[in-house]
Backbone as numpy.savetxt, mean C-alpha at the origin, in Angstrom:
# Nx Ny Nz CAx CAy CAz Cx Cy Cz
-28.98 3.51 -3.87 -28.41 2.18 -3.73 -28.25 1.57 -5.11
-27.07 1.02 -5.42 -26.78 0.46 -6.71 -27.22 -1.00 -6.72
-27.96 -1.43 -7.73 -28.45 -2.80 -7.80 -28.15 -3.39 -9.16
-27.85 -4.67 -9.15 -27.70 -5.39 -10.40 -28.93 -6.24 -10.55
-29.74 -6.00 -11.56 -30.99 -6.74 -11.76 -30.74 -7.87 -12.72
-31.13 -9.09 -12.30 -30.99 -10.25 -13.15 -32.32 -10.97 -13.19
-32.84 -11.22 -14.38 -34.10 -11.93 -14.54 -33.83 -13.13 -15.44
-34.09 -14.32 -14.94 -33.94 -15.48 -15.77 -34.84 -16.59 -15.24
-34.97 -17.65 -16.03 -35.82 -18.77 -15.68 -34.96 -20.02 -15.54
-35.18 -20.75 -14.46 -34.44 -21.97 -14.22 -35.41 -23.11 -14.03
-35.28 -24.16 -14.83 -36.12 -25.34 -14.67 -35.49 -26.23 -13.61
-36.25 -26.56 -12.59 -35.74 -27.40 -11.52 -36.74 -28.50 -11.24
-36.24 -29.56 -10.63 -37.08 -30.71 -10.39 -37.68 -30.73 -9.01
-37.60 -29.59 -8.29 -38.18 -29.57 -6.95 -38.61 -28.16 -6.60
-39.47 -28.05 -5.63 -39.76 -26.74 -5.01 -40.84 -25.96 -5.69
-40.56 -25.33 -6.83 -41.49 -24.38 -7.43 -42.62 -25.13 -8.14
-43.83 -24.64 -7.95 -44.99 -25.36 -8.47 -45.02 -25.38 -9.99
-44.53 -24.29 -10.64 -44.60 -24.25 -12.10 -43.24 -24.57 -12.74
-42.27 -24.94 -11.92 -40.96 -25.28 -12.45 -40.10 -24.08 -12.77
-40.58 -22.86 -12.50 -39.82 -21.66 -12.82 -39.29 -21.01 -11.55
-38.05 -20.53 -11.64 -37.44 -19.77 -10.55 -37.03 -18.42 -11.12
-37.58 -17.35 -10.58 -37.29 -16.02 -11.11 -36.54 -15.20 -10.06
-35.40 -14.66 -10.45 -34.63 -13.78 -9.58 -34.70 -12.38 -10.17
-35.16 -11.44 -9.39 -35.40 -10.10 -9.92 -34.32 -9.10 -9.52
-33.76 -9.23 -8.32 -32.78 -8.25 -7.87 -31.65 -8.91 -7.11
-30.45 -8.44 -7.39 -29.27 -8.84 -6.60 -28.67 -7.55 -6.06
-28.61 -7.44 -4.75 -28.13 -6.20 -4.12 -26.96 -6.54 -3.21
-25.75 -6.11 -3.60 -24.56 -6.38 -2.81 -23.94 -5.09 -2.28
-24.75 -4.03 -2.15 -24.23 -2.81 -1.52 -23.87 -3.09 -0.07
-24.66 -3.91 0.60 -24.32 -4.33 1.95 -23.33 -5.47 1.88
-22.94 -5.98 3.02 -22.00 -7.09 3.03 -20.57 -6.62 2.87
-19.65 -7.40 3.38 -18.24 -7.05 3.32 -17.48 -8.10 2.52
-16.33 -7.71 2.01 -15.48 -8.64 1.29 -14.92 -9.65 2.28
-15.03 -10.91 1.96 -14.52 -11.97 2.83 -13.58 -12.85 2.04
-12.86 -13.73 2.75 -11.87 -14.57 2.10 -11.56 -15.74 3.03
-10.87 -16.72 2.51 -10.50 -17.89 3.31 -9.10 -17.70 3.87
-8.82 -18.32 5.01 -7.44 -18.24 5.55 -6.45 -18.78 4.53
-5.27 -18.20 4.53 -4.27 -18.61 3.56 -3.58 -19.90 3.97
-3.20 -20.68 2.99 -2.47 -21.91 3.22 -1.01 -21.73 2.84
-0.17 -22.63 3.30 1.23 -22.68 2.92 1.98 -21.39 3.24
1.54 -20.69 4.28 2.23 -19.48 4.75 2.38 -18.44 3.64
1.36 -18.32 2.81 1.38 -17.29 1.77 1.30 -15.89 2.39
1.79 -14.90 1.66 1.59 -13.52 2.06 0.16 -13.11 1.71
-0.38 -12.13 2.44 -1.76 -11.73 2.17 -1.92 -11.08 0.81
-0.83 -10.62 0.20 -0.92 -10.07 -1.15 -1.10 -11.16 -2.20
-0.92 -12.42 -1.81 -1.07 -13.53 -2.76 -2.50 -14.06 -2.79
-3.35 -13.53 -1.94 -4.75 -13.97 -1.91 -5.46 -13.52 -3.19
-6.23 -14.43 -3.80 -6.92 -14.09 -5.04 -8.41 -14.40 -4.99
-8.87 -15.23 -4.04 -10.29 -15.61 -3.99 -11.01 -14.78 -2.94
-12.00 -14.00 -3.39 -12.78 -13.14 -2.51 -14.27 -13.41 -2.75
-15.06 -13.18 -1.73 -16.50 -13.36 -1.92 -17.28 -12.42 -1.00
-18.50 -12.13 -1.42 -19.45 -11.36 -0.62 -20.71 -12.19 -0.49
-21.27 -12.20 0.71 -22.46 -13.00 0.99 -23.57 -12.10 1.50
-24.74 -12.22 0.92 -25.96 -11.58 1.42 -26.99 -12.69 1.57
-27.11 -13.22 2.77 -28.06 -14.28 3.08 -27.85 -15.49 2.17
-28.73 -15.71 1.17 -28.63 -16.91 0.34 -28.01 -16.62 -1.03
-27.33 -15.47 -1.15 -26.68 -15.10 -2.40 -25.21 -14.82 -2.16
-24.41 -14.98 -3.19 -22.99 -14.65 -3.07 -22.43 -14.20 -4.41
-21.44 -13.32 -4.33 -20.62 -12.94 -5.48 -19.21 -13.46 -5.18
-18.64 -14.18 -6.11 -17.32 -14.78 -5.91 -16.37 -14.22 -6.96
-15.30 -13.64 -6.50 -14.31 -13.05 -7.41 -13.00 -13.83 -7.30
-12.61 -14.45 -8.40 -11.31 -15.10 -8.50 -10.40 -14.13 -9.25
-9.64 -13.36 -8.49 -8.87 -12.25 -9.05 -7.58 -12.74 -9.70
-7.24 -12.10 -10.79 -5.97 -12.39 -11.46 -4.82 -12.23 -10.46
-3.89 -13.17 -10.43 -2.81 -13.11 -9.46 -1.83 -11.99 -9.80
-1.14 -11.50 -8.78 -0.11 -10.48 -8.96 -0.60 -9.06 -8.98
-1.90 -8.83 -8.78 -2.43 -7.46 -8.84 -2.32 -6.73 -7.52
-2.37 -7.46 -6.41 -2.36 -6.83 -5.09 -0.93 -6.71 -4.59
-0.52 -5.48 -4.32 0.83 -5.22 -3.82 0.76 -4.22 -2.67
1.75 -4.30 -1.80 1.81 -3.36 -0.68 2.57 -2.11 -1.12
1.98 -1.39 -2.03 2.50 -0.08 -2.44 1.40 0.67 -3.18
1.43 1.97 -3.05 0.42 2.80 -3.71 0.61 2.72 -5.22
-0.47 2.52 -5.94 -0.40 2.41 -7.40 -0.48 3.79 -8.03
0.29 3.97 -9.09 0.28 5.26 -9.79 -1.03 5.49 -10.52
-1.71 4.40 -10.89 -2.98 4.50 -11.59 -3.82 3.27 -11.28
-5.06 3.29 -11.72 -5.95 2.16 -11.49 -5.44 0.92 -12.23
-5.38 -0.19 -11.51 -4.98 -1.46 -12.12 -6.24 -2.17 -12.59
-6.22 -2.71 -13.80 -7.41 -3.34 -14.36 -7.16 -4.80 -14.72
-8.25 -5.58 -14.72 -8.19 -6.97 -15.10 -9.47 -7.33 -15.83
-9.35 -8.01 -16.95 -10.50 -8.34 -17.81 -11.22 -9.58 -17.28
-12.55 -9.50 -17.19 -13.33 -10.63 -16.70 -13.52 -11.74 -17.74
-13.20 -11.46 -18.97 -13.33 -12.48 -20.00 -12.14 -13.43 -20.00
-10.95 -12.91 -19.65 -9.76 -13.73 -19.83 -8.79 -13.75 -18.66
-8.96 -12.83 -17.69 -7.96 -12.73 -16.63 -8.52 -13.01 -15.24
-9.66 -12.45 -14.90 -10.32 -12.69 -13.62 -11.69 -13.31 -13.87
-12.28 -13.88 -12.83 -13.59 -14.53 -12.96 -14.52 -14.04 -11.86
-15.72 -13.59 -12.24 -16.74 -13.19 -11.28 -17.96 -14.11 -11.46
-18.40 -14.71 -10.35 -19.51 -15.66 -10.39 -20.58 -15.25 -9.38
-21.84 -15.33 -9.80 -22.98 -15.12 -8.90 -23.61 -16.48 -8.60
-23.93 -16.72 -7.32 -24.62 -17.96 -6.94 -25.82 -17.65 -6.06
-26.90 -18.35 -6.35 -28.09 -18.34 -5.49 -28.20 -19.72 -4.85
-28.32 -19.73 -3.50 -28.35 -20.99 -2.77 -29.77 -21.32 -2.29
-29.95 -22.56 -1.86 -31.25 -23.02 -1.38 -31.56 -22.47 0.01
-30.54 -21.98 0.72 -30.73 -21.37 2.04 -29.55 -20.46 2.31
-29.56 -19.77 3.45 -28.48 -18.86 3.78 -27.14 -19.61 3.80
-26.10 -18.92 3.37 -24.78 -19.53 3.25 -23.78 -18.75 4.09
-22.74 -19.41 4.58 -21.69 -18.75 5.37 -20.34 -18.96 4.70
-19.31 -18.27 5.21 -18.00 -18.40 4.57 -17.40 -19.79 4.70
-17.89 -20.59 5.66 -17.38 -21.96 5.78 -17.69 -22.79 4.54
-18.74 -22.39 3.81 -19.07 -23.10 2.56 -17.91 -23.00 1.57
-17.30 -21.81 1.50 -16.23 -21.59 0.54 -14.87 -22.05 1.05
-14.73 -22.15 2.36 -13.41 -22.39 2.94 -13.21 -23.81 3.45
-14.20 -24.69 3.28 -14.06 -26.07 3.72 -13.16 -26.85 2.77
-12.35 -27.75 3.34 -11.51 -28.60 2.49 -12.37 -29.46 1.57
-13.50 -29.96 2.11 -14.44 -30.73 1.31 -15.74 -29.91 1.22
-16.15 -29.50 0.02 -17.36 -28.67 -0.10 -18.57 -29.37 0.52
-19.34 -28.67 1.35 -20.51 -29.28 2.00 -21.63 -29.56 0.99
-22.50 -30.50 1.34 -23.62 -30.84 0.46 -24.71 -29.80 0.51
-24.81 -29.11 1.67 -25.82 -28.06 1.81 -25.15 -26.77 2.24
-25.67 -25.62 1.85 -26.86 -25.48 1.00 -26.56 -25.83 -0.46
-27.63 -26.16 -1.18 -27.47 -26.46 -2.58 -27.43 -25.19 -3.42
-26.85 -25.29 -4.58 -26.78 -24.15 -5.51 -27.98 -24.22 -6.44
-28.85 -23.22 -6.36 -30.03 -23.16 -7.23 -29.69 -22.55 -8.58
-28.80 -21.58 -8.57 -28.45 -20.93 -9.83 -27.02 -20.40 -9.75
-26.29 -20.54 -10.84 -24.94 -19.99 -10.93 -24.77 -19.34 -12.29
-24.24 -18.14 -12.29 -23.97 -17.45 -13.55 -22.63 -16.73 -13.45
-21.86 -16.80 -14.50 -20.51 -16.23 -14.52 -20.46 -15.05 -15.48
-19.76 -14.01 -15.06 -19.64 -12.82 -15.90 -18.94 -13.17 -17.21
-19.54 -12.75 -18.30 -18.94 -12.98 -19.62 -18.19 -11.76 -20.12
-18.34 -10.64 -19.42 -17.62 -9.42 -19.80 -17.57 -8.49 -18.60
-16.63 -7.57 -18.64 -16.49 -6.60 -17.56 -15.03 -6.36 -17.23
-14.79 -5.35 -16.42 -13.43 -4.99 -16.03 -13.36 -4.81 -14.52
-12.40 -5.49 -13.91 -12.12 -5.30 -12.48 -11.15 -4.15 -12.36
-11.50 -3.16 -11.54 -10.64 -2.00 -11.32 -10.15 -2.02 -9.87
-8.84 -1.95 -9.69 -8.23 -2.03 -8.36 -7.44 -0.75 -8.09
-7.80 -0.06 -7.01 -7.10 1.16 -6.61 -6.47 0.91 -5.25
-5.15 1.05 -5.16 -4.42 0.76 -3.93 -3.78 2.03 -3.38
-3.95 2.25 -2.08 -3.35 3.42 -1.44 -3.13 3.13 0.04
-2.31 3.97 0.69 -2.07 3.82 2.12 -3.35 4.10 2.88
-3.64 3.25 3.84 -4.80 3.47 4.71 -4.34 4.06 6.04
-3.48 3.35 6.75 -2.94 3.84 8.02 -1.49 3.39 8.14
-0.73 4.09 8.98 0.64 3.68 9.27 0.96 4.02 10.71
1.63 3.09 11.39 2.05 3.29 12.78 3.54 3.00 12.88
4.05 3.02 14.12 5.46 2.70 14.33 5.81 1.29 13.87
4.83 0.40 13.84 5.12 -1.00 13.54 4.52 -1.48 12.23
3.38 -0.95 11.82 2.70 -1.50 10.64 2.28 -0.41 9.66
2.14 -0.85 8.41 1.67 0.02 7.33 0.56 -0.75 6.62
-0.65 -0.19 6.61 -1.80 -0.88 6.06 -2.24 -0.23 4.75
-2.48 -1.07 3.75 -2.95 -0.61 2.45 -4.41 -1.04 2.25
-5.17 -0.17 1.60 -6.54 -0.52 1.22 -6.59 -0.70 -0.29
-7.27 -1.75 -0.70 -7.41 -2.09 -2.11 -8.90 -2.02 -2.45
-9.32 -0.94 -3.08 -10.72 -0.74 -3.44 -11.00 -1.43 -4.77
-11.97 -2.34 -4.76 -12.28 -3.14 -5.94 -13.63 -2.71 -6.51
-13.62 -2.32 -7.77 -14.83 -1.89 -8.48 -14.90 -2.63 -9.80
-16.11 -2.98 -10.23 -16.29 -3.70 -11.49 -17.18 -2.88 -12.42
-16.71 -2.63 -13.61 -17.45 -1.82 -14.58 -17.78 -2.65 -15.83
-18.79 -2.16 -16.57 -19.22 -2.79 -17.83 -19.49 -4.28 -17.63
-20.18 -4.59 -16.55 -20.39 -5.98 -16.16 -21.53 -6.64 -16.94
-21.25 -7.81 -17.47 -22.27 -8.62 -18.13 -22.29 -10.01 -17.50
-23.45 -10.38 -16.95 -23.65 -11.72 -16.41 -24.59 -12.48 -17.33
-24.21 -13.69 -17.70 -25.01 -14.48 -18.63 -25.31 -15.85 -18.03
-26.59 -16.26 -18.04 -26.94 -17.56 -17.48 -26.94 -18.64 -18.55
-27.37 -19.85 -18.18 -27.32 -20.98 -19.11 -28.25 -20.78 -20.30
-29.28 -19.95 -20.12 -30.22 -19.69 -21.22 -29.79 -18.50 -22.07
-28.55 -18.03 -21.79 -27.98 -16.90 -22.53 -28.73 -15.60 -22.28
-29.44 -15.51 -21.15 -30.06 -14.26 -20.72 -29.02 -13.47 -19.95
-28.96 -12.19 -20.19 -27.85 -11.40 -19.64 -28.31 -10.05 -19.14
-27.48 -9.48 -18.25 -27.72 -8.13 -17.74 -26.37 -7.43 -17.64
-26.31 -6.20 -18.08 -25.09 -5.41 -17.99 -25.27 -4.30 -16.99
-24.37 -4.22 -16.05 -24.42 -3.16 -15.05 -23.50 -2.03 -15.49
-24.03 -1.08 -16.25 -23.20 -0.03 -16.83 -22.50 0.88 -15.81
-23.21 1.36 -14.75 -22.55 2.30 -13.84 -21.38 1.69 -13.07
-21.41 0.40 -12.83 -20.33 -0.23 -12.08 -20.83 -0.81 -10.77
-20.11 -1.81 -10.31 -20.44 -2.51 -9.09 -19.30 -2.36 -8.10
-19.57 -1.78 -6.94 -18.55 -1.65 -5.91 -18.45 -2.98 -5.17
-17.41 -3.75 -5.50 -17.28 -5.06 -4.89 -16.88 -4.94 -3.42
-16.01 -3.96 -3.12 -15.65 -3.75 -1.72 -14.18 -3.41 -1.55
-13.73 -3.43 -0.31 -12.36 -3.06 0.03 -11.66 -4.19 0.78
-10.46 -4.48 0.35 -9.61 -5.49 0.98 -8.39 -4.78 1.52
-7.91 -5.14 2.72 -6.75 -4.48 3.30 -5.62 -5.49 3.52
-4.40 -5.01 3.33 -3.20 -5.81 3.61 -2.27 -5.00 4.50
-1.45 -5.70 5.24 -0.57 -5.04 6.21 0.86 -5.52 6.04
1.79 -4.59 6.14 3.21 -4.91 6.08 3.93 -4.14 7.18
5.18 -4.45 7.41 5.95 -3.74 8.43 6.23 -2.31 7.97
6.17 -1.37 8.90 6.47 0.03 8.56 7.98 0.21 8.43
8.39 1.31 7.80 9.82 1.60 7.66 10.48 1.76 9.02
9.75 2.33 9.97 10.31 2.50 11.32 10.57 1.13 11.93
9.61 0.21 11.79 9.79 -1.12 12.35 10.94 -1.86 11.66
11.16 -1.59 10.39 12.27 -2.19 9.64 13.59 -1.48 9.91
13.54 -0.47 10.76 14.71 0.37 11.06 15.33 0.91 9.76
14.45 1.20 8.80 14.77 1.85 7.52 15.70 1.01 6.64
15.74 -0.29 6.89 16.54 -1.17 6.03 16.01 -1.18 4.60
14.71 -0.89 4.40 14.13 -0.86 3.06 14.62 0.32 2.23
15.37 1.24 2.83 15.93 2.38 2.11 17.39 2.16 1.72
17.93 0.99 1.98 19.38 0.77 1.82 19.86 0.94 0.38
18.99 0.70 -0.59 19.39 0.81 -1.99 18.78 2.03 -2.69
18.11 2.89 -1.93 17.45 4.06 -2.51 18.44 5.22 -2.63
18.47 5.83 -3.80 19.40 6.94 -4.05 19.07 8.15 -3.18
20.10 8.85 -2.76 19.95 10.07 -1.96 19.97 11.27 -2.91
18.98 12.14 -2.77 18.91 13.36 -3.59 19.08 14.57 -2.69
19.63 15.62 -3.28 19.82 16.88 -2.57 18.81 17.89 -3.07
18.00 18.41 -2.15 17.04 19.45 -2.54 17.78 20.74 -2.84
17.49 21.37 -3.98 18.13 22.66 -4.27 17.64 23.72 -3.30
18.57 24.41 -2.67 18.19 25.44 -1.70 19.28 26.48 -1.60
18.89 27.70 -1.28 19.85 28.79 -1.08 19.98 29.13 0.39
19.47 28.28 1.23 19.54 28.51 2.68 20.82 27.93 3.23
21.01 28.09 4.51 22.21 27.59 5.18 22.06 26.15 5.64
21.06 25.47 5.14 20.84 24.07 5.53 20.91 23.15 4.32
21.29 21.91 4.60 21.29 20.85 3.61 20.04 20.01 3.83
19.32 19.68 2.74 18.14 18.83 2.84 18.31 17.65 1.89
18.46 16.47 2.47 18.65 15.25 1.71 17.37 14.42 1.77
16.99 13.81 0.65 15.75 13.03 0.62 15.99 11.70 -0.08
15.22 10.70 0.34 15.13 9.41 -0.33 13.65 9.12 -0.56
13.27 8.92 -1.82 11.88 8.69 -2.17 11.63 7.20 -2.35
10.55 6.70 -1.74 10.20 5.29 -1.85 8.69 5.17 -2.01
8.24 5.29 -3.28 6.83 5.14 -3.63 5.97 6.20 -2.94
5.31 5.85 -1.84 4.39 6.76 -1.17 4.97 7.35 0.12
6.28 7.22 0.30 6.89 7.78 1.50 8.27 8.32 1.20
8.83 9.02 2.15 10.12 9.66 1.96 10.87 9.72 3.28
12.20 9.62 3.19 13.07 9.94 4.30 13.65 11.32 4.01
13.57 12.18 5.00 13.95 13.58 4.85 14.97 13.89 5.96
16.18 14.32 5.57 17.25 14.57 6.54 17.76 15.99 6.32
17.65 16.82 7.34 18.02 18.23 7.21 18.97 18.64 8.33
20.02 19.39 7.95 21.00 19.86 8.95 21.77 21.04 8.36
22.50 21.80 9.18 23.25 22.96 8.68 24.36 22.57 7.72
24.66 23.45 6.75 25.77 23.22 5.83 27.09 23.01 6.56
27.23 23.65 7.70 28.49 23.61 8.45 28.85 22.21 8.94
27.89 21.29 8.92 28.17 19.92 9.37 29.10 19.18 8.40
29.06 19.58 7.12 29.86 18.90 6.11 31.16 19.68 5.88
32.19 19.26 6.55 33.50 19.93 6.46 34.40 19.11 5.55
34.99 19.76 4.57 35.87 19.06 3.63 37.24 18.85 4.23
37.25 17.97 5.20 38.48 17.64 5.91 38.37 16.23 6.46
39.38 15.43 6.21 39.37 14.04 6.67 39.30 14.01 8.20
38.43 13.15 8.72 38.25 13.06 10.17 39.11 11.94 10.76
39.60 12.18 11.96 40.24 11.13 12.75 39.20 10.44 13.60
38.39 11.27 14.25 37.23 10.79 15.00 35.98 11.41 14.37
34.87 10.69 14.36 33.64 11.24 13.77 33.22 12.54 14.44
32.70 13.46 13.63 32.06 14.64 14.19 30.66 14.24 14.63
30.23 14.68 15.80 28.92 14.27 16.31 28.03 15.48 16.57
26.73 15.27 16.33 25.73 16.32 16.51 24.47 15.67 17.07
23.62 16.51 17.64 22.38 16.01 18.22 21.30 15.88 17.16
20.39 14.92 17.38 19.20 14.77 16.55 18.00 15.25 17.35
17.17 16.06 16.71 16.00 16.57 17.42 14.88 16.90 16.46
14.00 17.80 16.88 12.84 18.14 16.08 12.95 19.46 15.36
14.07 20.17 15.49 14.26 21.46 14.82 15.73 21.62 14.46
15.99 22.21 13.28 17.36 22.42 12.82 17.92 23.69 13.45
19.10 23.58 14.06 19.83 24.77 14.50 21.31 24.52 14.33
22.16 25.31 14.96 23.61 25.21 14.73 24.19 23.87 15.16
23.52 23.18 16.06 24.08 21.93 16.59 23.14 20.74 16.45
22.01 20.93 15.79 20.99 19.88 15.76 20.52 19.60 14.33
20.37 18.29 14.04 19.84 17.84 12.76 18.47 17.20 12.98
17.67 17.13 11.89 16.34 16.53 11.97 16.22 15.43 10.92
15.87 14.25 11.37 15.62 13.11 10.49 14.13 12.77 10.60
13.47 12.60 9.46 12.04 12.28 9.50 11.67 11.29 8.40
10.56 10.61 8.63 9.98 9.68 7.66 8.51 10.07 7.49
8.16 10.52 6.28 6.79 10.95 6.00 6.12 9.93 5.09
4.88 9.56 5.41 4.12 8.59 4.62 2.87 9.28 4.09
2.67 9.19 2.77 1.57 9.89 2.11 0.55 8.89 1.56
-0.60 9.42 1.18 -1.64 8.58 0.57 -1.55 8.61 -0.95
-0.46 9.11 -1.48 -0.21 9.11 -2.92 1.28 9.00 -3.16
1.67 8.73 -4.39 3.09 8.64 -4.72 3.72 10.01 -4.62
4.92 10.07 -4.03 5.57 11.35 -3.78 6.66 11.61 -4.82
7.01 12.88 -4.97 8.11 13.26 -5.84 8.92 14.35 -5.16
10.07 14.67 -5.74 10.95 15.66 -5.12 10.31 17.04 -5.07
9.48 17.36 -6.06 8.82 18.66 -6.05 7.98 18.86 -4.81
7.29 17.79 -4.39 6.47 17.87 -3.19 7.33 18.00 -1.95
8.39 17.22 -1.86 9.20 17.16 -0.65 10.12 18.37 -0.51
10.64 18.85 -1.63 11.63 19.94 -1.57 11.00 21.33 -1.57
9.69 21.42 -1.72 9.02 22.73 -1.72 9.22 23.42 -0.37
9.30 24.75 -0.41 9.49 25.51 0.83 8.31 25.31 1.78
7.11 25.22 1.20 5.91 24.93 2.00 5.24 23.69 1.41
5.73 22.50 1.77 5.20 21.25 1.18 3.70 21.09 1.43
3.02 20.55 0.43 1.60 20.24 0.55 1.44 19.00 1.43
0.80 19.14 2.56 0.67 18.02 3.49 -0.75 17.46 3.52
-1.57 17.82 2.52 -2.97 17.38 2.53 -3.11 15.87 2.41
-2.14 15.21 1.76 -2.18 13.76 1.61 -1.26 13.05 2.60
-0.73 13.78 3.57 0.17 13.18 4.55 -0.62 12.30 5.52
-0.27 11.02 5.59 -0.96 10.10 6.49 -0.33 10.12 7.88
1.00 10.12 7.96 1.67 10.17 9.25 3.12 10.59 9.03
3.73 11.13 10.08 5.13 11.54 10.01 5.84 11.10 11.28
7.05 10.56 11.09 7.88 10.13 12.20 9.14 10.99 12.21
9.42 11.64 13.34 10.51 12.60 13.42 11.35 12.34 14.66
12.66 12.60 14.53 13.55 12.37 15.66 13.22 13.29 16.83
13.30 12.73 18.03 13.17 13.53 19.26 14.45 13.47 20.07
15.33 12.51 19.74 16.63 12.40 20.41 17.52 11.49 19.59
18.81 11.51 19.91 19.76 10.66 19.21 21.00 11.43 18.79
21.88 10.73 18.08 23.15 11.32 17.69 23.42 11.09 16.21
23.89 12.13 15.53 24.37 12.04 14.17 25.88 12.04 14.18
26.50 11.02 13.57 27.96 10.96 13.45 28.33 11.09 11.98
29.33 11.94 11.69 29.79 12.14 10.32 31.28 11.81 10.24
31.59 10.83 9.39 32.97 10.46 9.14 33.33 10.88 7.73
34.44 11.60 7.58 34.82 12.15 6.27 36.12 11.52 5.80
36.10 11.05 4.56 37.31 10.51 3.91 37.48 11.20 2.56
38.71 11.14 2.03 38.95 11.72 0.72 38.56 10.71 -0.35
37.85 11.17 -1.35 37.39 10.29 -2.41 38.56 9.77 -3.23
38.45 8.54 -3.75 39.53 7.94 -4.53 39.81 8.71 -5.81
38.83 9.45 -6.31 39.02 10.25 -7.53 39.41 11.69 -7.23
39.68 11.97 -5.98 40.05 13.34 -5.60 41.40 13.72 -6.19
41.52 14.98 -6.62 42.78 15.50 -7.14 43.09 16.82 -6.45
44.35 17.26 -6.48 44.67 18.56 -5.87 43.88 19.70 -6.50
43.60 19.56 -7.81 42.84 20.61 -8.48 41.35 20.54 -8.14
40.90 19.36 -7.80 39.47 19.18 -7.49 39.31 18.24 -6.30
39.61 18.73 -5.09 39.52 17.88 -3.89 38.06 17.44 -3.65
37.88 16.14 -3.47 36.55 15.56 -3.30 36.52 14.72 -2.03
35.43 14.86 -1.27 35.34 14.19 0.02 34.01 13.44 0.13
34.06 12.30 0.80 32.87 11.50 1.08 32.54 11.57 2.56
31.28 11.91 2.84 30.83 12.04 4.23 29.81 10.94 4.52
30.16 10.04 5.43 29.24 8.96 5.81 28.42 9.41 7.01
27.10 9.40 6.84 26.19 9.87 7.89 25.58 8.66 8.61
25.80 8.59 9.91 25.30 7.47 10.72 24.49 8.00 11.89
23.30 7.44 12.08 22.44 7.82 13.22 22.55 6.71 14.27
22.73 7.11 15.52 22.85 6.13 16.60 21.92 6.48 17.76
21.44 5.42 18.42 20.62 5.56 19.64 19.55 6.64 19.48
18.80 6.57 18.39 17.82 7.63 18.14 16.40 7.09 18.26
15.49 8.02 18.57 14.08 7.72 18.74 13.28 8.64 17.82
12.32 8.04 17.10 11.39 8.84 16.31 10.01 8.77 16.94
9.29 9.84 16.77 7.94 9.95 17.34 6.99 10.36 16.23
5.78 9.76 16.17 4.87 10.10 15.10 4.08 11.36 15.42
3.22 11.77 14.47 2.50 13.04 14.62 1.48 13.00 15.74
1.19 11.82 16.27 0.28 11.70 17.41 1.00 11.57 18.74
2.33 11.72 18.69 3.11 11.66 19.93 3.48 10.26 20.37
3.35 9.27 19.48 3.69 7.89 19.82 5.15 7.63 19.46
5.96 7.29 20.45 7.38 7.07 20.23 7.67 5.61 19.91
8.60 5.39 18.97 9.03 4.04 18.62 10.21 3.64 19.52
10.52 2.35 19.57 11.70 1.91 20.34 12.98 2.52 19.79
14.01 2.54 20.59 15.31 3.10 20.19 15.89 2.29 19.04
16.39 3.00 18.04 17.12 2.36 16.95 18.61 2.61 17.22
19.35 1.53 17.37 20.74 1.67 17.82 21.65 2.26 16.76
21.57 1.74 15.53 22.46 2.22 14.47 21.76 2.16 13.13
21.88 3.25 12.39 21.34 3.29 11.03 22.26 4.16 10.18
22.86 3.56 9.16 23.71 4.31 8.24 22.83 4.92 7.16
22.69 6.23 7.22 21.83 6.91 6.25 22.42 6.83 4.85
23.74 7.05 4.74 24.37 6.99 3.43 25.57 7.90 3.35
26.04 8.08 2.12 27.25 8.88 1.86 26.90 10.08 1.00
27.38 11.23 1.43 27.21 12.47 0.68 28.59 12.92 0.20
28.72 13.26 -1.07 30.01 13.66 -1.65 30.00 15.16 -1.90
31.09 15.82 -1.49 31.25 17.25 -1.71 32.60 17.53 -2.32
32.72 18.68 -2.97 34.01 19.12 -3.53 34.35 20.49 -2.97
35.64 20.77 -2.94 36.08 22.07 -2.42 35.84 23.17 -3.44
36.03 22.85 -4.72 35.86 23.86 -5.76 34.42 23.88 -6.28
């Protein structure tokens, strides 16, 4: 069990017979991160005041704003306790509850017997996907404090070298499925290099990817009068395409997605088509020439259903324009 030991003397005008108050141990391994309800319809990523309570003690963290985001971080985010974030320890005259911190008017009781603020240290924030469903995507923000120095009014101090695990805070946002993939509207489409008879198109978005695979024969370099239509399902064949959305616990790259045998150890959940229709409309590109005929293929998914890896199906998505793929005859 990790403990932060603080020893100091406080002169008070009540209670102790010799006027001294000695605190020997502060243990916050137990207890959970708590916070006050947000005002003014703020997003949960805008919350900055957190606290942990163990009976008559509390740790209060006023976190630097802008650090919490609903996306997996490429590396640990840090904040300095001397100039950017503030960590305060308080000892109360009796047990305290979160209503003490969240009242519009601070209550008179319990009284604060001792307060000390960190004069040095680093807040470390690690953000990653926790869970994802058809409707929501939850992120966990693990907060750890290293090189911590707490100094009281008498300039007595203690440094917690190994680090203090402050706790975990979670935030929730709408999943890509719930957004009907509108969050991918500006994401570039990449083509996985392959020598097979299938086309594999991907869109990377931080910790997740849209993966669309279908036979090469679907892309015909010929202007369409009516859209060519194909079925959407769970396996690629001569008449069927597969659309999927994979969510990982780390940032993804094309190497991971385009590999013949992708590493799925960090895969949190996958949503894949079980039914629906793919429509392809082909037009000639404005820069097309007789020597270099170029065609644009607009891929649209209609009335399709995706199902996650646990067999949970999402509601029907009526229309989703995946994007435009350009091909040349030569």
